[in-house]
C-alpha positions in Angstrom: 9.6 -20.6 -3.3 7.4 -23.7 -3.9 4.2 -21.8 -3.3 5.0 -19.6 -6.3 4.7 -22.7 -8.6 0.9 -22.4 -8.3 1.0 -18.8 -9.5 1.2 -18.2 -13.3 4.7 -17.0 -14.1 3.6 -13.9 -16.1 1.5 -12.7 -13.2 4.4 -13.3 -10.8 6.7 -11.3 -13.0 4.3 -8.3 -13.2 3.6 -8.4 -9.5 7.3 -8.5 -8.7 8.1 -5.6 -10.9 5.2 -3.7 -9.3 6.6 -4.3 -5.8 10.1 -3.2 -7.0 8.6 0.0 -8.5 6.7 0.7 -5.3 10.0 0.7 -3.4 10.7 4.1 -5.0 7.7 5.5 -3.2 8.5 3.7 0.0 12.0 5.1 -0.1 10.6 8.6 -0.3 8.4 8.2 2.9 11.1 9.5 5.3 10.7 13.0 3.8 7.6 13.2 6.0 9.9 13.5 9.0 13.4 14.2 7.5 14.1 17.1 5.2 17.8 17.5 5.5 20.2 14.8 4.3 23.8 15.9 3.4 24.8 16.0 -0.2 27.6 13.5 0.4 25.1 11.0 1.8 22.7 11.5 -1.1 25.5 11.0 -3.6 26.6 7.9 -1.8 23.1 6.6 -1.9 22.9 7.2 -5.7 26.2 5.4 -6.1 24.9 2.5 -4.1 21.9 2.2 -6.5 24.3 2.3 -9.5 26.4 -0.5 -8.0 23.3 -2.6 -7.4 22.1 -2.1 -10.9 25.6 -2.8 -12.3 25.8 -6.1 -10.5 22.3 -7.0 -11.5 23.1 -6.3 -15.1 26.2 -8.4 -14.9 25.1 -11.4 -12.9 21.4 -11.6 -13.6 21.1 -10.4 -17.2 24.4 -10.6 -19.2 25.6 -14.0 -17.8 22.2 -15.7 -18.3 22.0 -14.1 -21.7 25.3 -15.6 -22.6 24.3 -19.0 -21.3 21.0 -18.8 -23.2 22.7 -17.8 -26.4 25.0 -20.9 -26.2 28.1 -19.2 -25.1 31.2 -18.9 -27.3 31.7 -16.3 -30.0 28.2 -16.5 -31.6 26.6 -16.1 -28.2 28.8 -13.1 -27.4 27.9 -11.3 -30.6 24.2 -11.9 -30.0 24.5 -10.5 -26.5 26.6 -7.6 -27.7 24.0 -6.7 -30.3 21.2 -6.9 -27.7 23.1 -4.6 -25.4 23.6 -2.1 -28.1 19.9 -2.2 -29.0 18.9 -1.6 -25.4 21.3 1.3 -25.1 20.0 2.8 -28.3 16.4 2.5 -27.2 17.2 4.5 -24.0 19.3 7.0 -26.0 16.3 7.6 -28.3 14.0 8.1 -25.3 16.5 10.4 -23.6 17.0 12.4 -26.8 13.5 12.8 -28.0 11.2 12.7 -25.0 11.1 16.0 -23.0 12.3 15.5 -19.5 14.5 17.1 -16.8 17.3 15.7 -14.7 18.0 17.3 -11.3 21.7 18.1 -12.3 21.9 18.0 -16.1 18.8 20.0 -16.5 16.2 19.8 -19.3 16.7 17.5 -22.3 14.6 16.3 -25.3 12.2 18.1 -27.6 9.7 20.8 -26.7 10.6 20.9 -23.1 9.1 24.3 -22.6 5.6 23.0 -23.3 5.4 20.8 -20.1 5.4 21.7 -16.4 8.6 21.0 -14.5 7.0 18.2 -12.4 6.0 16.3 -15.6 9.5 16.6 -16.9 10.8 15.0 -13.7 8.2 12.3 -13.9 9.2 11.5 -17.5 12.9 11.4 -16.6 12.3 9.0 -13.7 10.0 6.9 -15.9 12.7 6.6 -18.5 14.9 5.3 -15.8 12.4 2.8 -14.3 11.0 1.2 -17.4 14.2 -0.8 -18.2 14.3 -2.0 -14.6 10.8 -3.4 -14.9 11.7 -4.9 -18.2 14.7 -6.7 -16.6 12.5 -8.2 -13.9 9.9 -9.3 -16.5 12.5 -10.9 -18.7 14.0 -12.6 -15.6 10.7 -14.3 -14.8 9.8 -14.8 -18.5 12.8 -17.1 -18.9 11.3 -19.5 -16.4 13.9 -18.9 -13.7 11.9 -17.8 -10.7 14.9 -17.5 -8.5 16.6 -15.1 -11.0 13.5 -13.1 -11.3 13.2 -12.7 -7.6 16.8 -11.7 -7.3 16.4 -9.1 -9.9 13.2 -7.7 -8.3 14.8 -7.7 -4.9 18.0 -5.9 -6.1 16.0 -3.3 -8.1 13.7 -2.7 -5.2 16.7 -2.3 -3.0 18.3 0.3 -5.2 14.9 2.1 -5.7 14.5 2.9 -2.1 17.5 5.2 -1.6 16.9 6.6 -5.1 13.3 7.4 -4.1 14.6 9.3 -1.1 17.1 11.3 -3.1 14.4 12.1 -5.7 12.0 13.2 -3.0 14.6 15.5 -1.4 15.4 17.0 -4.8 11.7 17.7 -5.4 11.4 19.4 -2.0 14.4 21.6 -2.8 12.5 23.0 -5.8 9.6 23.7 -3.4 7.1 20.9 -4.2 4.9 20.0 -1.2 5.4 16.7 0.6 2.1 15.3 -0.6 2.9 16.0 -4.3 6.5 14.7 -3.8 5.3 11.4 -2.4 2.6 11.1 -5.1 5.3 11.6 -7.8 7.6 9.0 -6.3 4.8 6.4 -6.2 3.6 7.4 -9.7 7.0 7.0 -11.3 7.2 3.5 -9.9 4.3 2.4 -12.0 6.5 2.4 -15.0 8.2 -0.8 -13.7 5.1 -3.2 -13.9 4.6 -1.8 -17.5 8.1 -2.8 -18.3 7.7 -6.1 -16.4 4.6 -7.0 -18.5 6.5 -6.2 -21.7 9.4 -8.4 -20.7 7.3 -11.3 -19.6 5.2 -11.1 -22.8 8.2 -10.9 -25.1 10.0 -13.9 -23.7 6.8 -16.0 -23.1 5.6 -15.5 -26.6 8.9 -15.8 -28.4 11.2 -18.0 -26.4 14.1 -17.8 -28.9 14.3 -14.1 -28.2 15.3 -14.7 -24.6 19.1 -13.9 -25.0 18.1 -10.8 -27.0 15.6 -9.7 -24.4 18.1 -10.2 -21.5 20.8 -8.4 -23.3 18.4 -5.6 -24.4 17.4 -5.0 -20.7 21.1 -5.1 -19.8 22.0 -2.4 -22.4 19.1 -0.2 -21.3 20.2 -0.5 -17.6 23.9 0.2 -18.5 22.7 3.4 -20.3 20.9 4.5 -17.2 23.9 3.8 -14.9 26.3 5.7 -17.1 24.1 8.5 -18.4 22.2 9.3 -15.3 23.1 7.6 -12.0 26.8 8.1 -12.0 26.8 11.7 -13.3 24.1 12.6 -10.7 26.1 11.0 -7.9 29.3 12.9 -8.9 27.7 16.3 -8.5 29.2 18.9 -6.1 32.5 17.0 -5.5 31.3 13.8 -3.8 33.0 11.5 -6.2 34.7 9.4 -3.5 31.6 8.9 -1.5 29.6 7.9 -4.6 32.4 5.5 -5.7 32.4 3.7 -2.4 28.6 3.6 -2.7 29.0 1.9 -6.1 31.4 -0.7 -4.7 29.1 -1.4 -1.7 26.0 -1.8 -3.9 27.8 -4.0 -6.3 29.1 -6.3 -3.5 25.8 -6.5 -1.8 24.0 -7.5 -5.1 26.7 -10.0 -5.9 26.2 -11.7 -2.5 22.5 -11.6 -3.0 22.8 -13.3 -6.3 25.2 -15.9 -5.1 23.3 -16.8 -1.9 19.7 -16.7 -3.3 20.4 -17.9 -6.8 23.3 -20.3 -6.2 25.4 -18.4 -8.7 25.2 -18.7 -12.4 
């Protein structure tokens, strides 16, 4: 990672979040050749993504936030407050922005005024923004290794998620070209979040534990409100659960081996 020292940290964070976001579109590419993937496999893949995100939230966001806040009771309250704020931020977006989930259906205000494809795009963007924010904050704290681990983990979970999203779009009769374009387009929310995370921490260093915890809260909201419910559709709870366990373990190993643990 020595060569990265010559690259400005904010630029590295934005680039890493862009690559993580592009993984959504890369994961969708197999739909060019494969159109049928069993529901159980799709749910296991979503569970895997949830497990990766859960481990990334725990090891790469919450633990560094606690360390940055000084630990002990005061640090715990700061991190707790940041997590709540992150969750409320995503709740507000989920409540007031018109969007559509593949299983839960349409949510938000004025959903009838937008085409279905844009409702899907907004839903996935709501999901991807906090991921990019997490990567940006990870780099913004000056810990390149932690930022790379976050970007790698989020890119890893974006790939199977991209395939599941693409398959869902195909089932509602969107052409392959439009499906792939949508997958890549939604990934662009991540560098936006990455830029916001880098800027926030770089400009206001004391906000680092708040920013890490905020990103953690936003990702926890996505995991519980979207990924797990989506993965438990149609009676595939066991497959999805083992997917969560597998993703969590893989991300934990990735964090321990590349980051040396926290």
